[in-house]
N, C-alpha and C positions, 0 to 999 in steps of 0.2 A: 722695609727697603734699606739695602745696604748703603753705607756712607761712601761717597766718592773719595778717590784718592787725592792727595795734594796735587799730583800732576794733572789729573782730570779737571780739577777746579782751576789751576793756573792757566791751562790751555783753553778752557772755556772763556776765562776772562780775556786772554790774549785775542782769541777769535772774535770776541764781541768788540774789542778795541779795534782790531783790524777791519771789522765790517762797519765801524763808526756807529755801532749801537750802543751809546753811552748809558742808556737806561738799563740795558741787559748787563753791561760791564759793571755798573754800580751794585748789582745784586750780589756779585761775588766778593765785594769788599766789606770788611768790618767797619763799623761806624768810625772807630778810633784808629783807623789805618795810619801807619807811620810810613812816610814816603821820603826817600833820600835820593837826590840826583845832583848833577853838577851845578844846576841853576837854582834848584828849589829844595826846600825841606818843608814838608806838609804834615799836618797832624790830624787830618780827617779824610774820609772818603769823599765828602762833598767838595773839599778843597782840590782833591785830585781830579775829580770829574770836571770841575770848573776850569782847571788848568789844561786838561787834554782835549776838551771839547772844541775849542778854537783851533787847536793844532791839527785836528782831523781834517780841516779844509786844506791844509798844506801837504797832507800825506795821501799818496796815490794808493799805496798798500804797504803791508808789513809782510815780508817773506821769511817765514820761519826756516832756520838753518839746522838747529839742533835743540835738543831738550836734555838737560842733565838733572837728576834728582838725588836727593840725599835726605831721608827722613821727611821732615815737614818743609824742606826747602826745595824749590824748583827753579832752575835757571833756564831761561829761554833766550837763545841767541838768534838774532834776526837782522834782516836788512830793512831799514826804513827807506822806502822809495818815495821821493818827494813828487808833487804834482808838477813843479817847475823843472826846467832843464838844469838839474844839478845832480851830482853823483849820489848814489845811495849811501846811507850811513849805517855802518856796522854797529849794532847795539846789543846789549845784554841786559836782561832784567832778572833779578833774584826775587822770588816771591816766597814769603814765609806764610804757610797755611796753617791755621789753628782751628780744628774742628772743620766746619764747612765754609770758612771765610778766609780771605787773604788779610793777614793782619800787618804785613810789612812788605814794601817793595823798595828795592834798591836798584837804580838804573845806572848803567855805566856806558859811556860812549865818548868819542872824540868831539869836543865842543867846537872846534874849528870847522870840522865837516858838518856839524849840525847847523851851525850859524849860517852857512852858506845857503841853506834852504830859504832863509829870510832875506 
């Protein structure tokens, strides 16, 4: 069976997150995942799943806008649509894929727009 591309792995993770299937999302993450964002720096897949699972209740959907790739790095640009009556938040996540797992994620967004969700 041929290995999947970094883009296919990143998009599968993104779709599992969008669908709030955090068990499936976890399968794409390396145990020693490195995560960097405006609010958190995390050092394991378990920590990331623990952080995004409660966020799922506040998110209506993630609307993918664009995907950019370069080697083992994949950037997904999307709008996070909140459940409550607040504007969508433009976000980008850069995934580094090593082998068949995401080893690093860096998320970039406007923190003021994001905190309006809460």
